[in-house]
Every structure is written in C-alpha cells, then in structure tokens.
All heavy atoms as TSV, in Angstrom:
chain	resi	resn	atom	element	x	y	z
A	1	MET	N	N	152.486	35.055	99.895
A	1	MET	CA	C	152.847	36.081	100.842
A	1	MET	C	C	151.785	37.166	100.793
A	1	MET	O	O	151.382	37.588	99.711
A	1	MET	CB	C	154.218	36.650	100.476
A	1	MET	CG	C	154.648	37.764	101.371
A	1	MET	SD	S	156.327	38.317	101.083
A	1	MET	CE	C	156.122	39.314	99.658
A	2	ILE	N	N	151.353	37.606	101.945
A	2	ILE	CA	C	150.361	38.670	102.034
A	2	ILE	C	C	150.912	39.757	102.945
A	2	ILE	O	O	151.419	39.467	104.028
A	2	ILE	CB	C	149.032	38.146	102.610
A	2	ILE	CG1	C	148.438	37.103	101.673
A	2	ILE	CG2	C	148.057	39.287	102.829
A	2	ILE	CD1	C	147.227	36.406	102.238
A	3	GLU	N	N	150.842	40.984	102.484
A	3	GLU	CA	C	151.246	42.118	103.306
A	3	GLU	C	C	150.072	43.076	103.405
A	3	GLU	O	O	149.311	43.235	102.456
A	3	GLU	CB	C	152.433	42.847	102.685
A	3	GLU	CG	C	153.705	42.049	102.718
A	3	GLU	CD	C	154.894	42.796	102.150
A	3	GLU	OE1	O	154.711	43.823	101.488
A	3	GLU	OE2	O	155.999	42.324	102.365
A	4	ALA	N	N	149.935	43.709	104.533
A	4	ALA	CA	C	148.888	44.698	104.735
A	4	ALA	C	C	149.527	45.993	105.211
A	4	ALA	O	O	150.475	45.973	105.976
A	4	ALA	CB	C	147.873	44.200	105.753
A	5	GLY	N	N	149.015	47.093	104.738
A	5	GLY	CA	C	149.565	48.378	105.135
A	5	GLY	C	C	150.797	48.719	104.322
A	5	GLY	O	O	151.134	48.063	103.340
A	6	HIS	N	N	151.479	49.762	104.758
A	6	HIS	CA	C	152.666	50.230	104.049
A	6	HIS	C	C	153.800	50.472	105.046
A	6	HIS	O	O	154.059	51.613	105.424
A	6	HIS	CB	C	152.349	51.511	103.277
A	6	HIS	CG	C	151.263	51.325	102.271
A	6	HIS	ND1	N	151.470	50.678	101.081
A	6	HIS	CD2	C	149.965	51.680	102.288
A	6	HIS	CE1	C	150.341	50.640	100.401
A	6	HIS	NE2	N	149.407	51.240	101.121
A	7	PRO	N	N	154.459	49.417	105.492
A	7	PRO	CA	C	155.561	49.602	106.444
A	7	PRO	C	C	156.720	50.321	105.754
A	7	PRO	O	O	156.852	50.260	104.531
A	7	PRO	CB	C	155.944	48.175	106.830
A	7	PRO	CG	C	155.521	47.347	105.666
A	7	PRO	CD	C	154.308	48.012	105.115
A	8	PRO	N	N	157.559	51.006	106.520
A	8	PRO	CA	C	158.699	51.714	105.940
A	8	PRO	C	C	159.672	50.783	105.199
A	8	PRO	O	O	160.350	51.203	104.280
A	8	PRO	CB	C	159.389	52.352	107.136
A	8	PRO	CG	C	158.404	52.315	108.246
A	8	PRO	CD	C	157.455	51.196	107.953
A	9	VAL	N	N	159.738	49.521	105.624
A	9	VAL	CA	C	160.672	48.554	105.042
A	9	VAL	C	C	159.887	47.296	104.689
A	9	VAL	O	O	159.037	46.860	105.456
A	9	VAL	CB	C	161.786	48.203	106.066
A	9	VAL	CG1	C	162.668	47.085	105.556
A	9	VAL	CG2	C	162.604	49.435	106.403
A	10	LYS	N	N	160.183	46.722	103.550
A	10	LYS	CA	C	159.586	45.433	103.191
A	10	LYS	C	C	160.510	44.346	103.738
A	10	LYS	O	O	161.611	44.141	103.232
A	10	LYS	CB	C	159.425	45.313	101.693
A	10	LYS	CG	C	158.414	46.305	101.154
A	10	LYS	CD	C	157.805	45.794	99.894
A	10	LYS	CE	C	156.767	46.772	99.419
A	10	LYS	NZ	N	155.471	46.197	99.339
A	11	ALA	N	N	160.069	43.704	104.793
A	11	ALA	CA	C	160.908	42.747	105.520
A	11	ALA	C	C	161.416	41.625	104.628
A	11	ALA	O	O	162.557	41.182	104.770
A	11	ALA	CB	C	160.138	42.178	106.708
A	12	TRP	N	N	160.578	41.135	103.722
A	12	TRP	CA	C	161.021	40.014	102.900
A	12	TRP	C	C	162.251	40.385	102.085
A	12	TRP	O	O	163.161	39.579	101.898
A	12	TRP	CB	C	159.909	39.507	101.986
A	12	TRP	CG	C	160.409	38.404	101.116
A	12	TRP	CD1	C	160.606	38.453	99.777
A	12	TRP	CD2	C	160.859	37.105	101.534
A	12	TRP	NE1	N	161.139	37.263	99.323
A	12	TRP	CE2	C	161.297	36.416	100.396
A	12	TRP	CE3	C	160.928	36.467	102.780
A	12	TRP	CZ2	C	161.788	35.124	100.440
A	12	TRP	CZ3	C	161.422	35.181	102.820
A	12	TRP	CH2	C	161.841	34.527	101.666
A	13	TYR	N	N	162.338	41.620	101.599
A	13	TYR	CA	C	163.503	42.028	100.819
A	13	TYR	C	C	164.758	42.080	101.681
A	13	TYR	O	O	165.856	41.795	101.219
A	13	TYR	CB	C	163.253	43.359	100.119
A	13	TYR	CG	C	162.187	43.253	99.051
A	13	TYR	CD1	C	161.055	44.043	99.090
A	13	TYR	CD2	C	162.300	42.325	98.019
A	13	TYR	CE1	C	160.065	43.927	98.132
A	13	TYR	CE2	C	161.320	42.200	97.060
A	13	TYR	CZ	C	160.202	43.006	97.116
A	13	TYR	OH	O	159.232	42.885	96.165
A	14	LYS	N	N	164.610	42.448	102.949
A	14	LYS	CA	C	165.753	42.391	103.869
A	14	LYS	C	C	166.236	40.949	104.026
A	14	LYS	O	O	167.436	40.677	104.001
A	14	LYS	CB	C	165.362	42.920	105.252
A	14	LYS	CG	C	165.532	44.370	105.470
A	14	LYS	CD	C	165.082	44.693	106.884
A	14	LYS	CE	C	166.001	45.620	107.574
A	14	LYS	NZ	N	165.489	46.055	108.878
A	15	ILE	N	N	165.296	40.032	104.183
A	15	ILE	CA	C	165.648	38.625	104.332
A	15	ILE	C	C	166.281	38.105	103.046
A	15	ILE	O	O	167.272	37.378	103.080
A	15	ILE	CB	C	164.400	37.788	104.712
A	15	ILE	CG1	C	163.824	38.264	106.045
A	15	ILE	CG2	C	164.714	36.297	104.721
A	15	ILE	CD1	C	164.801	38.208	107.217
A	16	GLN	N	N	165.725	38.502	101.926
A	16	GLN	CA	C	166.287	38.086	100.640
A	16	GLN	C	C	167.727	38.571	100.505
A	16	GLN	O	O	168.601	37.810	100.083
A	16	GLN	CB	C	165.425	38.657	99.512
A	16	GLN	CG	C	165.838	38.218	98.136
A	16	GLN	CD	C	164.888	38.738	97.077
A	16	GLN	OE1	O	163.676	38.667	97.249
A	16	GLN	NE2	N	165.411	39.266	96.013
A	17	ASP	N	N	168.008	39.819	100.871
A	17	ASP	CA	C	169.378	40.338	100.823
A	17	ASP	C	C	170.301	39.533	101.733
A	17	ASP	O	O	171.441	39.231	101.367
A	17	ASP	CB	C	169.410	41.817	101.223
A	17	ASP	CG	C	168.804	42.722	100.170
A	17	ASP	OD1	O	168.648	42.283	99.005
A	17	ASP	OD2	O	168.467	43.874	100.514
A	18	MET	N	N	169.813	39.198	102.935
A	18	MET	CA	C	170.616	38.384	103.852
A	18	MET	C	C	170.901	37.013	103.247
A	18	MET	O	O	172.020	36.502	103.353
A	18	MET	CB	C	169.886	38.216	105.189
A	18	MET	CG	C	169.790	39.469	106.005
A	18	MET	SD	S	168.708	39.276	107.439
A	18	MET	CE	C	169.620	38.096	108.408
A	19	ALA	N	N	169.898	36.425	102.606
A	19	ALA	CA	C	170.065	35.106	101.993
A	19	ALA	C	C	171.076	35.166	100.840
A	19	ALA	O	O	171.891	34.254	100.675
A	19	ALA	CB	C	168.728	34.577	101.505
A	20	TYR	N	N	171.048	36.237	100.057
A	20	TYR	CA	C	172.050	36.404	98.994
A	20	TYR	C	C	173.451	36.512	99.592
A	20	TYR	O	O	174.394	35.916	99.087
A	20	TYR	CB	C	171.754	37.641	98.153
A	20	TYR	CG	C	170.820	37.408	96.993
A	20	TYR	CD1	C	169.579	38.017	96.939
A	20	TYR	CD2	C	171.185	36.589	95.924
A	20	TYR	CE1	C	168.726	37.824	95.879
A	20	TYR	CE2	C	170.333	36.387	94.855
A	20	TYR	CZ	C	169.107	37.013	94.832
A	20	TYR	OH	O	168.261	36.820	93.774
A	21	GLU	N	N	173.590	37.302	100.664
A	21	GLU	CA	C	174.894	37.464	101.314
A	21	GLU	C	C	175.433	36.135	101.816
A	21	GLU	O	O	176.633	35.888	101.776
A	21	GLU	CB	C	174.797	38.451	102.475
A	21	GLU	CG	C	174.634	39.888	102.049
A	21	GLU	CD	C	174.376	40.822	103.225
A	21	GLU	OE1	O	174.610	40.412	104.387
A	21	GLU	OE2	O	173.936	41.953	102.971
A	22	LYS	N	N	174.545	35.275	102.303
A	22	LYS	CA	C	174.951	33.964	102.817
A	22	LYS	C	C	175.030	32.907	101.709
A	22	LYS	O	O	175.262	31.739	101.986
A	22	LYS	CB	C	173.962	33.499	103.900
A	22	LYS	CG	C	173.973	34.361	105.136
A	22	LYS	CD	C	172.911	33.884	106.115
A	22	LYS	CE	C	172.907	34.719	107.365
A	22	LYS	NZ	N	173.999	34.420	108.262
A	23	LYS	N	N	174.813	33.352	100.466
A	23	LYS	CA	C	174.874	32.460	99.294
A	23	LYS	C	C	173.851	31.331	99.367
A	23	LYS	O	O	174.098	30.221	98.937
A	23	LYS	CB	C	176.281	31.914	99.104
A	23	LYS	CG	C	177.358	32.985	99.088
A	23	LYS	CD	C	178.167	32.924	97.836
A	23	LYS	CE	C	179.325	33.897	97.857
A	23	LYS	NZ	N	179.010	35.229	97.563
A	24	LEU	N	N	172.680	31.634	99.929
A	24	LEU	CA	C	171.604	30.648	100.024
A	24	LEU	C	C	170.712	30.658	98.791
A	24	LEU	O	O	169.925	29.742	98.595
A	24	LEU	CB	C	170.750	30.914	101.265
A	24	LEU	CG	C	171.455	30.775	102.608
A	24	LEU	CD1	C	170.515	31.187	103.739
A	24	LEU	CD2	C	171.943	29.357	102.805
A	25	ILE	N	N	170.810	31.719	97.977
A	25	ILE	CA	C	169.988	31.838	96.782
A	25	ILE	C	C	170.872	31.775	95.548
A	25	ILE	O	O	171.881	32.468	95.466
A	25	ILE	CB	C	169.194	33.159	96.777
A	25	ILE	CG1	C	168.244	33.217	97.966
A	25	ILE	CG2	C	168.427	33.330	95.462
A	25	ILE	CD1	C	167.484	34.524	98.102
A	26	LYS	N	N	170.466	30.962	94.607
A	26	LYS	CA	C	171.142	30.854	93.313
A	26	LYS	C	C	170.188	31.382	92.258
A	26	LYS	O	O	168.999	31.077	92.285
A	26	LYS	CB	C	171.496	29.395	92.981
A	26	LYS	CG	C	172.278	28.690	94.060
A	26	LYS	CD	C	173.678	29.203	94.138
A	26	LYS	CE	C	174.458	28.391	95.149
A	26	LYS	NZ	N	175.148	29.147	96.125
A	27	GLU	N	N	170.699	32.177	91.331
A	27	GLU	CA	C	169.873	32.716	90.262
A	27	GLU	C	C	170.150	31.992	88.954
A	27	GLU	O	O	171.264	31.536	88.714
A	27	GLU	CB	C	170.157	34.203	90.051
A	27	GLU	CG	C	169.667	35.084	91.155
A	27	GLU	CD	C	169.886	36.550	90.853
A	27	GLU	OE1	O	170.499	36.892	89.811
A	27	GLU	OE2	O	169.443	37.364	91.663
A	28	ALA	N	N	169.118	31.928	88.121
A	28	ALA	CA	C	169.246	31.353	86.786
A	28	ALA	C	C	168.153	31.978	85.926
A	28	ALA	O	O	167.362	32.796	86.409
A	28	ALA	CB	C	169.091	29.841	86.846
A	29	PHE	N	N	168.131	31.620	84.674
A	29	PHE	CA	C	167.094	32.091	83.767
A	29	PHE	C	C	166.409	30.905	83.133
A	29	PHE	O	O	167.056	29.921	82.769
A	29	PHE	CB	C	167.685	32.995	82.682
A	29	PHE	CG	C	168.002	34.373	83.172
A	29	PHE	CD1	C	169.218	34.642	83.773
A	29	PHE	CD2	C	167.084	35.396	83.054
A	29	PHE	CE1	C	169.524	35.907	84.236
A	29	PHE	CE2	C	167.365	36.664	83.522
A	29	PHE	CZ	C	168.589	36.922	84.111
A	30	ILE	N	N	165.119	30.996	83.026
A	30	ILE	CA	C	164.335	30.065	82.237
A	30	ILE	C	C	163.741	30.928	81.136
A	30	ILE	O	O	162.838	31.736	81.393
A	30	ILE	CB	C	163.236	29.374	83.073
A	30	ILE	CG1	C	163.872	28.540	84.191
A	30	ILE	CG2	C	162.359	28.512	82.171
A	30	ILE	CD1	C	162.881	27.896	85.135
A	31	GLY	N	N	164.299	30.803	79.957
A	31	GLY	CA	C	163.942	31.729	78.890
A	31	GLY	C	C	164.352	33.123	79.328
A	31	GLY	O	O	165.436	33.310	79.880
A	32	PRO	N	N	163.484	34.109	79.177
A	32	PRO	CA	C	163.830	35.472	79.588
A	32	PRO	C	C	163.534	35.762	81.066
A	32	PRO	O	O	163.780	36.868	81.538
A	32	PRO	CB	C	162.934	36.333	78.688
A	32	PRO	CG	C	161.720	35.479	78.461
A	32	PRO	CD	C	162.237	34.060	78.402
A	33	CYS	N	N	163.015	34.787	81.786
A	33	CYS	CA	C	162.593	35.010	83.172
A	33	CYS	C	C	163.678	34.624	84.168
A	33	CYS	O	O	164.198	33.514	84.129
A	33	CYS	CB	C	161.337	34.194	83.480
A	33	CYS	SG	S	159.950	34.620	82.444
A	34	LYS	N	N	163.983	35.557	85.065
A	34	LYS	CA	C	164.935	35.263	86.133
A	34	LYS	C	C	164.231	34.435	87.196
A	34	LYS	O	O	163.092	34.732	87.576
A	34	LYS	CB	C	165.471	36.544	86.754
A	34	LYS	CG	C	166.513	36.300	87.833
A	34	LYS	CD	C	167.131	37.589	88.306
A	34	LYS	CE	C	166.399	38.095	89.499
A	34	LYS	NZ	N	167.054	39.221	90.167
A	35	VAL	N	N	164.903	33.389	87.668
A	35	VAL	CA	C	164.363	32.560	88.744
A	35	VAL	C	C	165.384	32.465	89.870
A	35	VAL	O	O	166.575	32.646	89.658
A	35	VAL	CB	C	163.986	31.139	88.246
A	35	VAL	CG1	C	162.849	31.220	87.249
A	35	VAL	CG2	C	165.173	30.427	87.644
A	36	MET	N	N	164.878	32.204	91.068
A	36	MET	CA	C	165.735	32.022	92.228
A	36	MET	C	C	165.502	30.624	92.769
A	36	MET	O	O	164.352	30.207	92.940
A	36	MET	CB	C	165.423	33.052	93.311
A	36	MET	CG	C	165.693	34.466	92.913
A	36	MET	SD	S	165.427	35.658	94.240
A	36	MET	CE	C	163.682	35.504	94.538
A	37	PHE	N	N	166.586	29.931	93.046
A	37	PHE	CA	C	166.522	28.599	93.629
A	37	PHE	C	C	167.111	28.666	95.025
A	37	PHE	O	O	168.192	29.222	95.217
A	37	PHE	CB	C	167.313	27.585	92.790
A	37	PHE	CG	C	166.753	27.366	91.423
A	37	PHE	CD1	C	167.307	27.996	90.319
A	37	PHE	CD2	C	165.663	26.531	91.239
A	37	PHE	CE1	C	166.791	27.791	89.056
A	37	PHE	CE2	C	165.141	26.316	89.977
A	37	PHE	CZ	C	165.699	26.950	88.880
A	38	PHE	N	N	166.384	28.110	96.001
A	38	PHE	CA	C	166.899	28.095	97.361
A	38	PHE	C	C	166.161	27.043	98.168
A	38	PHE	O	O	165.052	26.640	97.835
A	38	PHE	CB	C	166.767	29.471	98.033
A	38	PHE	CG	C	165.383	30.063	98.030
A	38	PHE	CD1	C	164.514	29.837	99.078
A	38	PHE	CD2	C	164.970	30.863	96.979
A	38	PHE	CE1	C	163.251	30.398	99.091
A	38	PHE	CE2	C	163.705	31.429	96.980
A	38	PHE	CZ	C	162.842	31.194	98.041
A	39	ASP	N	N	166.814	26.618	99.229
A	39	ASP	CA	C	166.194	25.714	100.188
A	39	ASP	C	C	165.259	26.546	101.049
A	39	ASP	O	O	165.704	27.442	101.775
A	39	ASP	CB	C	167.267	25.024	101.030
A	39	ASP	CG	C	166.656	24.144	102.102
A	39	ASP	OD1	O	166.070	23.105	101.739
A	39	ASP	OD2	O	166.754	24.525	103.282
A	40	ILE	N	N	163.987	26.269	100.962
A	40	ILE	CA	C	162.979	27.090	101.634
A	40	ILE	C	C	163.208	27.167	103.143
A	40	ILE	O	O	163.076	28.231	103.747
A	40	ILE	CB	C	161.551	26.599	101.291
A	40	ILE	CG1	C	160.506	27.588	101.794
A	40	ILE	CG2	C	161.279	25.225	101.865
A	40	ILE	CD1	C	160.433	28.848	101.022
A	41	TRP	N	N	163.581	26.068	103.771
A	41	TRP	CA	C	163.763	26.073	105.228
A	41	TRP	C	C	164.934	26.960	105.647
A	41	TRP	O	O	164.869	27.615	106.688
A	41	TRP	CB	C	163.934	24.657	105.769
A	41	TRP	CG	C	162.674	23.863	105.614
A	41	TRP	CD1	C	162.489	22.764	104.828
A	41	TRP	CD2	C	161.413	24.117	106.230
A	41	TRP	NE1	N	161.194	22.326	104.914
A	41	TRP	CE2	C	160.504	23.138	105.766
A	41	TRP	CE3	C	160.949	25.075	107.119
A	41	TRP	CZ2	C	159.173	23.095	106.168
A	41	TRP	CZ3	C	159.623	25.029	107.513
A	41	TRP	CH2	C	158.756	24.049	107.045
A	42	SER	N	N	165.979	27.013	104.842
A	42	SER	CA	C	167.129	27.863	105.180
A	42	SER	C	C	166.742	29.331	105.169
A	42	SER	O	O	167.110	30.096	106.063
A	42	SER	CB	C	168.271	27.631	104.193
A	42	SER	OG	O	168.713	26.311	104.258
A	43	VAL	N	N	165.996	29.725	104.163
A	43	VAL	CA	C	165.624	31.134	104.033
A	43	VAL	C	C	164.526	31.506	105.031
A	43	VAL	O	O	164.601	32.552	105.680
A	43	VAL	CB	C	165.206	31.441	102.580
A	43	VAL	CG1	C	164.746	32.886	102.452
A	43	VAL	CG2	C	166.371	31.180	101.630
A	44	VAL	N	N	163.541	30.662	105.198
A	44	VAL	CA	C	162.473	30.955	106.152
A	44	VAL	C	C	163.015	30.984	107.578
A	44	VAL	O	O	162.560	31.771	108.410
A	44	VAL	CB	C	161.303	29.956	105.999
A	44	VAL	CG1	C	160.298	30.087	107.131
A	44	VAL	CG2	C	160.619	30.170	104.660
A	45	SER	N	N	164.028	30.181	107.864
A	45	SER	CA	C	164.606	30.217	109.213
A	45	SER	C	C	165.309	31.550	109.475
A	45	SER	O	O	165.317	32.027	110.606
A	45	SER	CB	C	165.543	29.034	109.450
A	45	SER	OG	O	166.718	29.159	108.705
A	46	LEU	N	N	165.875	32.172	108.432
A	46	LEU	CA	C	166.433	33.524	108.603
A	46	LEU	C	C	165.327	34.494	109.013
A	46	LEU	O	O	165.498	35.311	109.920
A	46	LEU	CB	C	167.040	34.031	107.297
A	46	LEU	CG	C	168.360	33.469	106.833
A	46	LEU	CD1	C	168.715	34.046	105.469
A	46	LEU	CD2	C	169.462	33.763	107.828
A	47	TYR	N	N	164.208	34.378	108.338
A	47	TYR	CA	C	163.057	35.225	108.633
A	47	TYR	C	C	162.588	35.005	110.074
A	47	TYR	O	O	162.366	35.954	110.829
A	47	TYR	CB	C	161.955	34.896	107.635
A	47	TYR	CG	C	160.865	35.919	107.464
A	47	TYR	CD1	C	161.054	37.254	107.779
A	47	TYR	CD2	C	159.637	35.537	106.950
A	47	TYR	CE1	C	160.049	38.186	107.596
A	47	TYR	CE2	C	158.618	36.465	106.762
A	47	TYR	CZ	C	158.832	37.783	107.090
A	47	TYR	OH	O	157.835	38.693	106.909
A	48	GLU	N	N	162.471	33.749	110.464
A	48	GLU	CA	C	162.050	33.412	111.818
A	48	GLU	C	C	162.998	34.008	112.856
A	48	GLU	O	O	162.560	34.618	113.840
A	48	GLU	CB	C	161.973	31.900	111.980
A	48	GLU	CG	C	161.603	31.456	113.369
A	48	GLU	CD	C	161.678	29.950	113.551
A	48	GLU	OE1	O	162.428	29.272	112.816
A	48	GLU	OE2	O	160.989	29.451	114.447
A	49	LYS	N	N	164.292	33.850	112.642
A	49	LYS	CA	C	165.282	34.360	113.598
A	49	LYS	C	C	165.198	35.874	113.727
A	49	LYS	O	O	165.274	36.415	114.830
A	49	LYS	CB	C	166.686	33.943	113.174
A	49	LYS	CG	C	166.961	32.485	113.402
A	49	LYS	CD	C	168.339	32.099	112.882
A	49	LYS	CE	C	168.501	30.589	112.917
A	49	LYS	NZ	N	169.704	30.141	112.224
A	50	GLU	N	N	165.043	36.561	112.594
A	50	GLU	CA	C	164.953	38.020	112.644
A	50	GLU	C	C	163.658	38.486	113.303
A	50	GLU	O	O	163.652	39.480	114.019
A	50	GLU	CB	C	165.089	38.615	111.244
A	50	GLU	CG	C	166.493	38.531	110.697
A	50	GLU	CD	C	167.514	39.233	111.577
A	50	GLU	OE1	O	167.329	40.433	111.910
A	50	GLU	OE2	O	168.504	38.585	111.960
A	51	LEU	N	N	162.567	37.767	113.066
A	51	LEU	CA	C	161.312	38.112	113.731
A	51	LEU	C	C	161.420	37.956	115.241
A	51	LEU	O	O	160.889	38.761	116.003
A	51	LEU	CB	C	160.163	37.240	113.212
A	51	LEU	CG	C	159.590	37.625	111.864
A	51	LEU	CD1	C	158.619	36.560	111.387
A	51	LEU	CD2	C	158.918	38.983	111.924
A	52	LYS	N	N	162.126	36.930	115.684
A	52	LYS	CA	C	162.310	36.721	117.126
A	52	LYS	C	C	163.299	37.722	117.709
A	52	LYS	O	O	163.140	38.167	118.842
A	52	LYS	CB	C	162.796	35.294	117.391
A	52	LYS	CG	C	161.715	34.258	117.174
A	52	LYS	CD	C	162.242	32.866	117.415
A	52	LYS	CE	C	161.148	31.828	117.228
A	52	LYS	NZ	N	161.644	30.466	117.383
A	53	ARG	N	N	164.334	38.071	116.945
A	53	ARG	CA	C	165.384	38.951	117.433
A	53	ARG	C	C	164.919	40.409	117.508
A	53	ARG	O	O	165.117	41.093	118.515
A	53	ARG	CB	C	166.617	38.847	116.530
A	53	ARG	CG	C	167.833	39.593	117.030
A	53	ARG	CD	C	168.987	39.504	116.060
A	53	ARG	NE	N	168.753	40.259	114.847
A	53	ARG	CZ	C	168.866	41.583	114.735
A	53	ARG	NH1	N	169.190	42.300	115.780
A	53	ARG	NH2	N	168.636	42.184	113.591
A	54	ASP	N	N	164.293	40.893	116.430
A	54	ASP	CA	C	163.912	42.307	116.375
A	54	ASP	C	C	162.768	42.491	115.378
A	54	ASP	O	O	162.983	42.968	114.264
A	54	ASP	CB	C	165.127	43.149	115.958
A	54	ASP	CG	C	164.844	44.634	115.965
A	54	ASP	OD1	O	163.813	45.056	116.514
A	54	ASP	OD2	O	165.664	45.381	115.398
A	55	PRO	N	N	161.556	42.114	115.762
A	55	PRO	CA	C	160.444	42.181	114.805
A	55	PRO	C	C	160.149	43.594	114.311
A	55	PRO	O	O	159.869	43.794	113.138
A	55	PRO	CB	C	159.264	41.605	115.579
A	55	PRO	CG	C	159.629	41.732	117.009
A	55	PRO	CD	C	161.125	41.636	117.067
A	56	TYR	N	N	160.217	44.572	115.190
A	56	TYR	CA	C	159.920	45.943	114.760
A	56	TYR	C	C	161.011	46.484	113.848
A	56	TYR	O	O	160.730	47.166	112.862
A	56	TYR	CB	C	159.725	46.851	115.979
A	56	TYR	CG	C	158.496	46.495	116.766
A	56	TYR	CD1	C	158.602	45.789	117.961
A	56	TYR	CD2	C	157.237	46.836	116.302
A	56	TYR	CE1	C	157.468	45.440	118.675
A	56	TYR	CE2	C	156.093	46.495	117.009
A	56	TYR	CZ	C	156.228	45.791	118.194
A	56	TYR	OH	O	155.096	45.446	118.893
A	57	GLY	N	N	162.254	46.173	114.155
A	57	GLY	CA	C	163.362	46.617	113.315
A	57	GLY	C	C	163.323	45.979	111.936
A	57	GLY	O	O	163.665	46.610	110.933
A	58	LEU	N	N	162.894	44.740	111.873
A	58	LEU	CA	C	162.807	44.035	110.589
A	58	LEU	C	C	161.883	44.778	109.633
A	58	LEU	O	O	162.142	44.864	108.441
A	58	LEU	CB	C	162.311	42.603	110.814
A	58	LEU	CG	C	162.188	41.716	109.588
A	58	LEU	CD1	C	163.537	41.528	108.903
A	58	LEU	CD2	C	161.602	40.362	109.971
A	59	TRP	N	N	160.817	45.334	110.161
A	59	TRP	CA	C	159.839	46.052	109.343
A	59	TRP	C	C	160.096	47.560	109.322
A	59	TRP	O	O	159.310	48.308	108.758
A	59	TRP	CB	C	158.429	45.774	109.857
A	59	TRP	CG	C	158.007	44.368	109.570
A	59	TRP	CD1	C	158.126	43.303	110.401
A	59	TRP	CD2	C	157.437	43.886	108.365
A	59	TRP	NE1	N	157.659	42.172	109.781
A	59	TRP	CE2	C	157.221	42.496	108.525
A	59	TRP	CE3	C	157.076	44.475	107.158
A	59	TRP	CZ2	C	156.670	41.705	107.538
A	59	TRP	CZ3	C	156.522	43.675	106.174
A	59	TRP	CH2	C	156.330	42.321	106.368
A	60	GLY	N	N	161.183	47.999	109.947
A	60	GLY	CA	C	161.481	49.423	109.982
A	60	GLY	C	C	160.571	50.200	110.917
A	60	GLY	O	O	160.373	51.398	110.755
A	61	LEU	N	N	160.020	49.504	111.915
A	61	LEU	CA	C	159.114	50.135	112.874
A	61	LEU	C	C	159.760	50.154	114.252
A	61	LEU	O	O	160.483	49.251	114.617
A	61	LEU	CB	C	157.810	49.354	112.966
A	61	LEU	CG	C	157.041	49.157	111.656
A	61	LEU	CD1	C	155.931	48.155	111.856
A	61	LEU	CD2	C	156.499	50.476	111.156
A	62	ARG	N	N	159.482	51.144	115.005
A	62	ARG	CA	C	159.962	51.233	116.390
A	62	ARG	C	C	158.795	51.564	117.280
A	62	ARG	O	O	157.893	52.294	116.879
A	62	ARG	CB	C	161.049	52.308	116.534
A	62	ARG	CG	C	162.306	51.968	115.801
A	62	ARG	CD	C	163.073	50.934	116.583
A	62	ARG	NE	N	164.181	50.463	115.769
A	62	ARG	CZ	C	164.570	49.219	115.690
A	62	ARG	NH1	N	163.950	48.290	116.381
A	62	ARG	NH2	N	165.562	48.864	114.962
A	63	ARG	N	N	158.825	51.071	118.492
A	63	ARG	CA	C	157.772	51.402	119.471
A	63	ARG	C	C	157.975	52.777	120.012
A	63	ARG	O	O	158.987	53.294	120.177
A	63	ARG	CB	C	157.814	50.407	120.634
A	63	ARG	CG	C	157.263	49.105	120.259
A	63	ARG	CD	C	157.154	48.320	121.534
A	63	ARG	NE	N	156.877	46.921	121.239
A	63	ARG	CZ	C	156.584	46.051	122.163
A	63	ARG	NH1	N	156.526	46.399	123.413
A	63	ARG	NH2	N	156.351	44.826	121.865
C-alpha cells in the first residue's frame, strides 16, 4: 500500500473498521504479534464499493 500526502482520513482504516463490523477479519496471535486473517477479495471489494460510492468522503475530502 502506498499513500501520498496527508489526507484528513486514512481510508484503509475506515475500510478495516467496516470489515471488522461485518466480521470479515479474524484476529489471532503468532507469538507476541497480532495478525489479521481475511479473504482479500471480500475486503478489497468493500474498498472498491466505497471508492465508487463516495471517493472524496472515503478520504475525508470534499470538493
């Protein structure tokens, strides 16, 4: 993932929160490290839908 600039909102974290709400992400630990397991297409499709629905709102930007 590459981000440029400093948008008011980090869109990926919004998508991650949505994925947690929909129970698409499962957490576990490998040793002391927290890991997240998820179906990549399910989570990326949330991102795609939000980008199509409201791209500026996703990033906290308005025209």
